[in-house]
mmCIF file as gemmi writes it, N, C-alpha and C atoms, coordinates in Angstrom:
data_model
loop_
_atom_site.group_PDB
_atom_site.id
_atom_site.type_symbol
_atom_site.label_atom_id
_atom_site.label_alt_id
_atom_site.label_comp_id
_atom_site.label_asym_id
_atom_site.label_entity_id
_atom_site.label_seq_id
_atom_site.pdbx_PDB_ins_code
_atom_site.Cartn_x
_atom_site.Cartn_y
_atom_site.Cartn_z
_atom_site.occupancy
_atom_site.B_iso_or_equiv
_atom_site.pdbx_formal_charge
_atom_site.auth_seq_id
_atom_site.auth_asym_id
_atom_site.pdbx_PDB_model_num
ATOM 1 N N . MET Axp A 1 ? -5.702 -16.012 -56.542 1 0 ? 1 A 1
ATOM 2 C CA . MET Axp A 1 ? -5.854 -14.85 -55.691 1 0 ? 1 A 1
ATOM 3 C C . MET Axp A 1 ? -4.728 -13.882 -55.997 1 0 ? 1 A 1
ATOM 4 N N . THR Axp A 2 ? -5.092 -12.635 -56.155 1 0 ? 2 A 1
ATOM 5 C CA . THR Axp A 2 ? -4.096 -11.588 -56.381 1 0 ? 2 A 1
ATOM 6 C C . THR Axp A 2 ? -4.063 -10.674 -55.168 1 0 ? 2 A 1
ATOM 7 N N . ILE Axp A 3 ? -2.854 -10.424 -54.695 1 0 ? 3 A 1
ATOM 8 C CA . ILE Axp A 3 ? -2.647 -9.536 -53.554 1 0 ? 3 A 1
ATOM 9 C C . ILE Axp A 3 ? -1.968 -8.27 -54.069 1 0 ? 3 A 1
ATOM 10 N N . LYS Axp A 4 ? -2.49 -7.136 -53.697 1 0 ? 4 A 1
ATOM 11 C CA . LYS Axp A 4 ? -1.899 -5.849 -54.06 1 0 ? 4 A 1
ATOM 12 C C . LYS Axp A 4 ? -0.993 -5.414 -52.908 1 0 ? 4 A 1
ATOM 13 N N . VAL Axp A 5 ? 0.226 -4.998 -53.246 1 0 ? 5 A 1
ATOM 14 C CA . VAL Axp A 5 ? 1.194 -4.568 -52.235 1 0 ? 5 A 1
ATOM 15 C C . VAL Axp A 5 ? 1.845 -3.261 -52.659 1 0 ? 5 A 1
ATOM 16 N N . THR Axp A 6 ? 2.375 -2.564 -51.671 1 0 ? 6 A 1
ATOM 17 C CA . THR Axp A 6 ? 3.183 -1.375 -51.912 1 0 ? 6 A 1
ATOM 18 C C . THR Axp A 6 ? 4.637 -1.731 -51.628 1 0 ? 6 A 1
ATOM 19 N N . LEU Axp A 7 ? 5.529 -1.393 -52.539 1 0 ? 7 A 1
ATOM 20 C CA . LEU Axp A 7 ? 6.954 -1.576 -52.292 1 0 ? 7 A 1
ATOM 21 C C . LEU Axp A 7 ? 7.377 -0.461 -51.338 1 0 ? 7 A 1
ATOM 22 N N . ASP Axp A 8 ? 7.485 -0.803 -50.064 1 0 ? 8 A 1
ATOM 23 C CA . ASP Axp A 8 ? 7.76 0.183 -49.019 1 0 ? 8 A 1
ATOM 24 C C . ASP Axp A 8 ? 9.206 0.646 -49.049 1 0 ? 8 A 1
ATOM 25 N N . ARG Axp A 9 ? 10.112 -0.333 -49.082 1 0 ? 9 A 1
ATOM 26 C CA . ARG Axp A 9 ? 11.53 0.031 -49.052 1 0 ? 9 A 1
ATOM 27 C C . ARG Axp A 9 ? 12.38 -1.163 -49.485 1 0 ? 9 A 1
ATOM 28 N N . ILE Axp A 10 ? 13.628 -0.849 -49.801 1 0 ? 10 A 1
ATOM 29 C CA . ILE Axp A 10 ? 14.602 -1.884 -50.134 1 0 ? 10 A 1
ATOM 30 C C . ILE Axp A 10 ? 15.743 -1.744 -49.15 1 0 ? 10 A 1
ATOM 31 N N . GLU Axp A 11 ? 16.018 -2.835 -48.438 1 0 ? 11 A 1
ATOM 32 C CA . GLU Axp A 11 ? 17.105 -2.871 -47.447 1 0 ? 11 A 1
ATOM 33 C C . GLU Axp A 11 ? 18.092 -3.936 -47.885 1 0 ? 11 A 1
ATOM 34 N N . ASN Axp A 12 ? 19.289 -3.514 -48.252 1 0 ? 12 A 1
ATOM 35 C CA . ASN Axp A 12 ? 20.304 -4.426 -48.769 1 0 ? 12 A 1
ATOM 36 C C . ASN Axp A 12 ? 19.73 -5.15 -49.979 1 0 ? 12 A 1
ATOM 37 N N . GLU Axp A 13 ? 19.547 -6.451 -49.91 1 0 ? 13 A 1
ATOM 38 C CA . GLU Axp A 13 ? 19.027 -7.232 -51.027 1 0 ? 13 A 1
ATOM 39 C C . GLU Axp A 13 ? 17.574 -7.645 -50.804 1 0 ? 13 A 1
ATOM 40 N N . THR Axp A 14 ? 16.908 -7.035 -49.826 1 0 ? 14 A 1
ATOM 41 C CA . THR Axp A 14 ? 15.548 -7.414 -49.458 1 0 ? 14 A 1
ATOM 42 C C . THR Axp A 14 ? 14.568 -6.281 -49.739 1 0 ? 14 A 1
ATOM 43 N N . ALA Axp A 15 ? 13.458 -6.65 -50.385 1 0 ? 15 A 1
ATOM 44 C CA . ALA Axp A 15 ? 12.367 -5.7 -50.619 1 0 ? 15 A 1
ATOM 45 C C . ALA Axp A 15 ? 11.31 -5.928 -49.552 1 0 ? 15 A 1
ATOM 46 N N . VAL Axp A 16 ? 10.871 -4.869 -48.924 1 0 ? 16 A 1
ATOM 47 C CA . VAL Axp A 16 ? 9.808 -4.948 -47.929 1 0 ? 16 A 1
ATOM 48 C C . VAL Axp A 16 ? 8.519 -4.458 -48.584 1 0 ? 16 A 1
ATOM 49 N N . LEU Axp A 17 ? 7.542 -5.368 -48.654 1 0 ? 17 A 1
ATOM 50 C CA . LEU Axp A 17 ? 6.259 -5.072 -49.282 1 0 ? 17 A 1
ATOM 51 C C . LEU Axp A 17 ? 5.197 -4.976 -48.205 1 0 ? 17 A 1
ATOM 52 N N . LEU Axp A 18 ? 4.27 -4.043 -48.355 1 0 ? 18 A 1
ATOM 53 C CA . LEU Axp A 18 ? 3.159 -3.882 -47.424 1 0 ? 18 A 1
ATOM 54 C C . LEU Axp A 18 ? 1.868 -4.245 -48.14 1 0 ? 18 A 1
ATOM 55 N N . VAL Axp A 19 ? 1.107 -5.181 -47.552 1 0 ? 19 A 1
ATOM 56 C CA . VAL Axp A 19 ? -0.137 -5.636 -48.164 1 0 ? 19 A 1
ATOM 57 C C . VAL Axp A 19 ? -1.182 -4.534 -48.051 1 0 ? 19 A 1
ATOM 58 N N . ARG Axp A 20 ? -1.778 -4.175 -49.185 1 0 ? 20 A 1
ATOM 59 C CA . ARG Axp A 20 ? -2.786 -3.13 -49.256 1 0 ? 20 A 1
ATOM 60 C C . ARG Axp A 20 ? -4.153 -3.708 -48.949 1 0 ? 20 A 1
ATOM 61 N N . PRO Axp A 21 ? -5.117 -2.951 -48.483 1 0 ? 21 A 1
ATOM 62 C CA . PRO Axp A 21 ? -5.047 -1.5 -48.336 1 0 ? 21 A 1
ATOM 63 C C . PRO Axp A 21 ? -4.543 -1.062 -46.966 1 0 ? 21 A 1
ATOM 64 N N . GLU Axp A 22 ? -4.582 -1.957 -45.971 1 0 ? 22 A 1
ATOM 65 C CA . GLU Axp A 22 ? -4.214 -1.524 -44.607 1 0 ? 22 A 1
ATOM 66 C C . GLU Axp A 22 ? -2.731 -1.216 -44.47 1 0 ? 22 A 1
ATOM 67 N N . GLU Axp A 23 ? -1.905 -1.951 -45.221 1 0 ? 23 A 1
ATOM 68 C CA . GLU Axp A 23 ? -0.446 -1.803 -45.177 1 0 ? 23 A 1
ATOM 69 C C . GLU Axp A 23 ? 0.126 -2.054 -43.785 1 0 ? 23 A 1
ATOM 70 N N . THR Axp A 24 ? -0.446 -3.03 -43.072 1 0 ? 24 A 1
ATOM 71 C CA . THR Axp A 24 ? 0.082 -3.41 -41.761 1 0 ? 24 A 1
ATOM 72 C C . THR Axp A 24 ? 0.803 -4.75 -41.813 1 0 ? 24 A 1
ATOM 73 N N . THR Axp A 25 ? 0.533 -5.554 -42.844 1 0 ? 25 A 1
ATOM 74 C CA . THR Axp A 25 ? 1.19 -6.849 -43.001 1 0 ? 25 A 1
ATOM 75 C C . THR Axp A 25 ? 2.37 -6.69 -43.944 1 0 ? 25 A 1
ATOM 76 N N . LYS Axp A 26 ? 3.556 -7.18 -43.498 1 0 ? 26 A 1
ATOM 77 C CA . LYS Axp A 26 ? 4.775 -7.056 -44.291 1 0 ? 26 A 1
ATOM 78 C C . LYS Axp A 26 ? 5.129 -8.389 -44.934 1 0 ? 26 A 1
ATOM 79 N N . ILE Axp A 27 ? 5.645 -8.301 -46.141 1 0 ? 27 A 1
ATOM 80 C CA . ILE Axp A 27 ? 6.209 -9.454 -46.834 1 0 ? 27 A 1
ATOM 81 C C . ILE Axp A 27 ? 7.615 -9.05 -47.258 1 0 ? 27 A 1
ATOM 82 N N . SER Axp A 28 ? 8.596 -9.883 -46.948 1 0 ? 28 A 1
ATOM 83 C CA . SER Axp A 28 ? 9.974 -9.613 -47.362 1 0 ? 28 A 1
ATOM 84 C C . SER Axp A 28 ? 10.381 -10.622 -48.43 1 0 ? 28 A 1
ATOM 85 N N . ILE Axp A 29 ? 10.918 -10.111 -49.535 1 0 ? 29 A 1
ATOM 86 C CA . ILE Axp A 29 ? 11.391 -10.981 -50.608 1 0 ? 29 A 1
ATOM 87 C C . ILE Axp A 29 ? 12.73 -10.456 -51.12 1 0 ? 29 A 1
ATOM 88 N N . HIS Axp A 30 ? 13.464 -11.327 -51.797 1 0 ? 30 A 1
ATOM 89 C CA . HIS Axp A 30 ? 14.729 -10.918 -52.395 1 0 ? 30 A 1
ATOM 90 C C . HIS Axp A 30 ? 14.434 -9.979 -53.566 1 0 ? 30 A 1
ATOM 91 N N . ILE Axp A 31 ? 15.242 -8.961 -53.725 1 0 ? 31 A 1
ATOM 92 C CA . ILE Axp A 31 ? 14.988 -7.963 -54.768 1 0 ? 31 A 1
ATOM 93 C C . ILE Axp A 31 ? 15.007 -8.563 -56.173 1 0 ? 31 A 1
ATOM 94 N N . SER Axp A 32 ? 15.651 -9.699 -56.357 1 0 ? 32 A 1
ATOM 95 C CA . SER Axp A 32 ? 15.685 -10.324 -57.684 1 0 ? 32 A 1
ATOM 96 C C . SER Axp A 32 ? 14.298 -10.788 -58.127 1 0 ? 32 A 1
ATOM 97 N N . LEU Axp A 33 ? 13.347 -10.888 -57.188 1 0 ? 33 A 1
ATOM 98 C CA . LEU Axp A 33 ? 11.991 -11.321 -57.517 1 0 ? 33 A 1
ATOM 99 C C . LEU Axp A 33 ? 11.086 -10.163 -57.925 1 0 ? 33 A 1
ATOM 100 N N . LEU Axp A 34 ? 11.583 -8.946 -57.804 1 0 ? 34 A 1
ATOM 101 C CA . LEU Axp A 34 ? 10.794 -7.776 -58.193 1 0 ? 34 A 1
ATOM 102 C C . LEU Axp A 34 ? 10.817 -7.597 -59.711 1 0 ? 34 A 1
ATOM 103 N N . PRO Axp A 35 ? 9.749 -7.024 -60.265 1 0 ? 35 A 1
ATOM 104 C CA . PRO Axp A 35 ? 9.782 -6.681 -61.691 1 0 ? 35 A 1
ATOM 105 C C . PRO Axp A 35 ? 10.891 -5.656 -61.941 1 0 ? 35 A 1
ATOM 106 N N . GLU Axp A 36 ? 11.493 -5.754 -63.101 1 0 ? 36 A 1
ATOM 107 C CA . GLU Axp A 36 ? 12.57 -4.827 -63.455 1 0 ? 36 A 1
ATOM 108 C C . GLU Axp A 36 ? 12.077 -3.385 -63.38 1 0 ? 36 A 1
ATOM 109 N N . GLY Axp A 37 ? 12.886 -2.527 -62.781 1 0 ? 37 A 1
ATOM 110 C CA . GLY Axp A 37 ? 12.563 -1.113 -62.69 1 0 ? 37 A 1
ATOM 111 C C . GLY Axp A 37 ? 11.704 -0.747 -61.497 1 0 ? 37 A 1
ATOM 112 N N . SER Axp A 38 ? 11.394 -1.718 -60.63 1 0 ? 38 A 1
ATOM 113 C CA . SER Axp A 38 ? 10.569 -1.419 -59.451 1 0 ? 38 A 1
ATOM 114 C C . SER Axp A 38 ? 11.307 -0.471 -58.524 1 0 ? 38 A 1
ATOM 115 N N . LYS Axp A 39 ? 10.528 0.437 -57.926 1 0 ? 39 A 1
ATOM 116 C CA . LYS Axp A 39 ? 11.138 1.386 -56.982 1 0 ? 39 A 1
ATOM 117 C C . LYS Axp A 39 ? 10.179 1.606 -55.817 1 0 ? 39 A 1
ATOM 118 N N . GLU Axp A 40 ? 10.708 2.157 -54.747 1 0 ? 40 A 1
ATOM 119 C CA . GLU Axp A 40 ? 9.909 2.417 -53.551 1 0 ? 40 A 1
ATOM 120 C C . GLU Axp A 40 ? 8.681 3.238 -53.913 1 0 ? 40 A 1
ATOM 121 N N . GLY Axp A 41 ? 7.536 2.841 -53.344 1 0 ? 41 A 1
ATOM 122 C CA . GLY Axp A 41 ? 6.281 3.528 -53.608 1 0 ? 41 A 1
ATOM 123 C C . GLY Axp A 41 ? 5.451 2.876 -54.708 1 0 ? 41 A 1
ATOM 124 N N . ASP Axp A 42 ? 6.064 1.982 -55.494 1 0 ? 42 A 1
ATOM 125 C CA . ASP Axp A 42 ? 5.323 1.306 -56.556 1 0 ? 42 A 1
ATOM 126 C C . ASP Axp A 42 ? 4.28 0.367 -55.965 1 0 ? 42 A 1
ATOM 127 N N . ILE Axp A 43 ? 3.147 0.243 -56.655 1 0 ? 43 A 1
ATOM 128 C CA . ILE Axp A 43 ? 2.112 -0.717 -56.299 1 0 ? 43 A 1
ATOM 129 C C . ILE Axp A 43 ? 2.329 -1.941 -57.188 1 0 ? 43 A 1
ATOM 130 N N . LEU Axp A 44 ? 2.396 -3.119 -56.566 1 0 ? 44 A 1
ATOM 131 C CA . LEU Axp A 44 ? 2.646 -4.365 -57.287 1 0 ? 44 A 1
ATOM 132 C C . LEU Axp A 44 ? 1.523 -5.356 -57.017 1 0 ? 44 A 1
ATOM 133 N N . ASN Axp A 45 ? 1.335 -6.29 -57.926 1 0 ? 45 A 1
ATOM 134 C CA . ASN Axp A 45 ? 0.387 -7.388 -57.742 1 0 ? 45 A 1
ATOM 135 C C . ASN Axp A 45 ? 1.154 -8.684 -57.565 1 0 ? 45 A 1
ATOM 136 N N . ILE Axp A 46 ? 0.743 -9.477 -56.586 1 0 ? 46 A 1
ATOM 137 C CA . ILE Axp A 46 ? 1.318 -10.802 -56.354 1 0 ? 46 A 1
ATOM 138 C C . ILE Axp A 46 ? 0.206 -11.815 -56.575 1 0 ? 46 A 1
ATOM 139 N N . ASP Axp A 47 ? 0.424 -12.741 -57.494 1 0 ? 47 A 1
ATOM 140 C CA . ASP Axp A 47 ? -0.554 -13.792 -57.749 1 0 ? 47 A 1
ATOM 141 C C . ASP Axp A 47 ? -0.172 -15.036 -56.959 1 0 ? 47 A 1
ATOM 142 N N . ILE Axp A 48 ? -1.146 -15.579 -56.228 1 0 ? 48 A 1
ATOM 143 C CA . ILE Axp A 48 ? -0.927 -16.792 -55.449 1 0 ? 48 A 1
ATOM 144 C C . ILE Axp A 48 ? -1.887 -17.854 -55.959 1 0 ? 48 A 1
ATOM 145 N N . VAL Axp A 49 ? -1.319 -18.957 -56.436 1 0 ? 49 A 1
ATOM 146 C CA . VAL Axp A 49 ? -2.132 -20.066 -56.913 1 0 ? 49 A 1
ATOM 147 C C . VAL Axp A 49 ? -1.616 -21.357 -56.298 1 0 ? 49 A 1
ATOM 148 N N . LYS Axp A 50 ? -2.522 -22.256 -56.031 1 0 ? 50 A 1
ATOM 149 C CA . LYS Axp A 50 ? -2.157 -23.549 -55.466 1 0 ? 50 A 1
ATOM 150 C C . LYS Axp A 50 ? -1.607 -24.43 -56.581 1 0 ? 50 A 1
ATOM 151 N N . ASP Axp A 51 ? -0.439 -25.001 -56.364 1 0 ? 51 A 1
ATOM 152 C CA . ASP Axp A 51 ? 0.2 -25.888 -57.335 1 0 ? 51 A 1
ATOM 153 C C . ASP Axp A 51 ? -0.138 -27.326 -56.947 1 0 ? 51 A 1
ATOM 154 N N . ILE Axp A 52 ? -1.254 -27.818 -57.454 1 0 ? 52 A 1
ATOM 155 C CA . ILE Axp A 52 ? -1.739 -29.156 -57.085 1 0 ? 52 A 1
ATOM 156 C C . ILE Axp A 52 ? -0.751 -30.23 -57.532 1 0 ? 52 A 1
ATOM 157 N N . GLN Axp A 53 ? -0.262 -30.132 -58.748 1 0 ? 53 A 1
ATOM 158 C CA . GLN Axp A 53 ? 0.682 -31.126 -59.256 1 0 ? 53 A 1
ATOM 159 C C . GLN Axp A 53 ? 1.974 -31.115 -58.433 1 0 ? 53 A 1
ATOM 160 N N . GLY Axp A 54 ? 2.493 -29.936 -58.119 1 0 ? 54 A 1
ATOM 161 C CA . GLY Axp A 54 ? 3.711 -29.826 -57.312 1 0 ? 54 A 1
ATOM 162 C C . GLY Axp A 54 ? 3.514 -30.388 -55.918 1 0 ? 54 A 1
ATOM 163 N N . THR Axp A 55 ? 2.335 -30.158 -55.335 1 0 ? 55 A 1
ATOM 164 C CA . THR Axp A 55 ? 2.029 -30.688 -54.002 1 0 ? 55 A 1
ATOM 165 C C . THR Axp A 55 ? 2.017 -32.209 -54.029 1 0 ? 55 A 1
ATOM 166 N N . GLU Axp A 56 ? 1.383 -32.786 -55.037 1 0 ? 56 A 1
ATOM 167 C CA . GLU Axp A 56 ? 1.32 -34.246 -55.151 1 0 ? 56 A 1
ATOM 168 C C . GLU Axp A 56 ? 2.717 -34.84 -55.346 1 0 ? 56 A 1
ATOM 169 N N . GLN Axp A 57 ? 3.532 -34.204 -56.155 1 0 ? 57 A 1
ATOM 170 C CA . GLN Axp A 57 ? 4.894 -34.689 -56.372 1 0 ? 57 A 1
ATOM 171 C C . GLN Axp A 57 ? 5.71 -34.645 -55.075 1 0 ? 57 A 1
ATOM 172 N N . ALA Axp A 58 ? 5.539 -33.578 -54.301 1 0 ? 58 A 1
ATOM 173 C CA . ALA Axp A 58 ? 6.25 -33.462 -53.028 1 0 ? 58 A 1
ATOM 174 C C . ALA Axp A 58 ? 5.793 -34.551 -52.063 1 0 ? 58 A 1
ATOM 175 N N . LYS Axp A 59 ? 4.49 -34.818 -52.009 1 0 ? 59 A 1
ATOM 176 C CA . LYS Axp A 59 ? 3.96 -35.871 -51.139 1 0 ? 59 A 1
ATOM 177 C C . LYS Axp A 59 ? 4.522 -37.233 -51.526 1 0 ? 59 A 1
ATOM 178 N N . GLU Axp A 60 ? 4.581 -37.499 -52.829 1 0 ? 60 A 1
ATOM 179 C CA . GLU Axp A 60 ? 5.116 -38.769 -53.311 1 0 ? 60 A 1
ATOM 180 C C . GLU Axp A 60 ? 6.593 -38.909 -52.955 1 0 ? 60 A 1
ATOM 181 N N . ARG Axp A 61 ? 7.342 -37.832 -53.108 1 0 ? 61 A 1
ATOM 182 C CA . ARG Axp A 61 ? 8.772 -37.858 -52.79 1 0 ? 61 A 1
ATOM 183 C C . ARG Axp A 61 ? 8.996 -38.136 -51.311 1 0 ? 61 A 1
ATOM 184 N N . VAL Axp A 62 ? 8.233 -37.459 -50.452 1 0 ? 62 A 1
ATOM 185 C CA . VAL Axp A 62 ? 8.362 -37.662 -49.007 1 0 ? 62 A 1
ATOM 186 C C . VAL Axp A 62 ? 7.944 -39.074 -48.631 1 0 ? 62 A 1
ATOM 187 N N . SER Axp A 63 ? 6.876 -39.557 -49.218 1 0 ? 63 A 1
ATOM 188 C CA . SER Axp A 63 ? 6.401 -40.908 -48.941 1 0 ? 63 A 1
ATOM 189 C C . SER Axp A 63 ? 7.459 -41.934 -49.334 1 0 ? 63 A 1
ATOM 190 N N . SER Axp A 64 ? 8.085 -41.726 -50.48 1 0 ? 64 A 1
ATOM 191 C CA . SER Axp A 64 ? 9.136 -42.631 -50.949 1 0 ? 64 A 1
ATOM 192 C C . SER Axp A 64 ? 10.329 -42.618 -49.992 1 0 ? 64 A 1
ATOM 193 N N . LEU Axp A 65 ? 10.712 -41.434 -49.537 1 0 ? 65 A 1
ATOM 194 C CA . LEU Axp A 65 ? 11.834 -41.334 -48.592 1 0 ? 65 A 1
ATOM 195 C C . LEU Axp A 65 ? 11.504 -42.02 -47.267 1 0 ? 65 A 1
ATOM 196 N N . LEU Axp A 66 ? 10.277 -41.868 -46.79 1 0 ? 66 A 1
ATOM 197 C CA . LEU Axp A 66 ? 9.864 -42.53 -45.545 1 0 ? 66 A 1
ATOM 198 C C . LEU Axp A 66 ? 9.908 -44.045 -45.697 1 0 ? 66 A 1
ATOM 199 N N . GLU Axp A 67 ? 9.479 -44.554 -46.831 1 0 ? 67 A 1
ATOM 200 C CA . GLU Axp A 67 ? 9.523 -45.993 -47.085 1 0 ? 67 A 1
ATOM 201 C C . GLU Axp A 67 ? 10.959 -46.49 -47.082 1 0 ? 67 A 1
ATOM 202 N N . LYS Axp A 68 ? 11.862 -45.756 -47.714 1 0 ? 68 A 1
ATOM 203 C CA . LYS Axp A 68 ? 13.283 -46.145 -47.737 1 0 ? 68 A 1
ATOM 204 C C . LYS Axp A 68 ? 13.84 -46.181 -46.325 1 0 ? 68 A 1
ATOM 205 N N . LEU Axp A 69 ? 13.48 -45.202 -45.488 1 0 ? 69 A 1
ATOM 206 C CA . LEU Axp A 69 ? 13.955 -45.185 -44.108 1 0 ? 69 A 1
ATOM 207 C C . LEU Axp A 69 ? 13.404 -46.356 -43.312 1 0 ? 69 A 1
ATOM 208 N N . LYS Axp A 70 ? 12.144 -46.703 -43.507 1 0 ? 70 A 1
ATOM 209 C CA . LYS Axp A 70 ? 11.52 -47.832 -42.811 1 0 ? 70 A 1
ATOM 210 C C . LYS Axp A 70 ? 12.193 -49.139 -43.2 1 0 ? 70 A 1
ATOM 211 N N . ASN Axp A 71 ? 12.555 -49.265 -44.466 1 0 ? 71 A 1
ATOM 212 C CA . ASN Axp A 71 ? 13.158 -50.509 -44.949 1 0 ? 71 A 1
ATOM 213 C C . ASN Axp A 71 ? 14.608 -50.679 -44.531 1 0 ? 71 A 1
ATOM 214 N N . LYS Axp A 72 ? 15.25 -49.636 -44.068 1 0 ? 72 A 1
ATOM 215 C CA . LYS Axp A 72 ? 16.652 -49.721 -43.621 1 0 ? 72 A 1
ATOM 216 C C . LYS Axp A 72 ? 16.764 -50.427 -42.27 1 0 ? 72 A 1
ATOM 217 N N . LYS Axp A 73 ? 15.679 -50.423 -41.511 1 0 ? 73 A 1
ATOM 218 C CA . LYS Axp A 73 ? 15.724 -50.985 -40.159 1 0 ? 73 A 1
ATOM 219 C C . LYS Axp A 73 ? 15.69 -52.458 -40.145 1 0 ? 73 A 1
């Protein structure tokens, strides 16, 4: 899924993005995540994809930690 946003403003180290077309939903991110040369008023695309492998690895890690905690008792 690709989300189109407008770079509304930059406050300190934070970029405020407005989700298009309504521009009522705000997303705040660190300016280091912006493409080089981005400026207020630019239209940007944000790609969101589900990381199935990363999700499974996180589940395994949490499960392992829970098992270690159970075995300490």
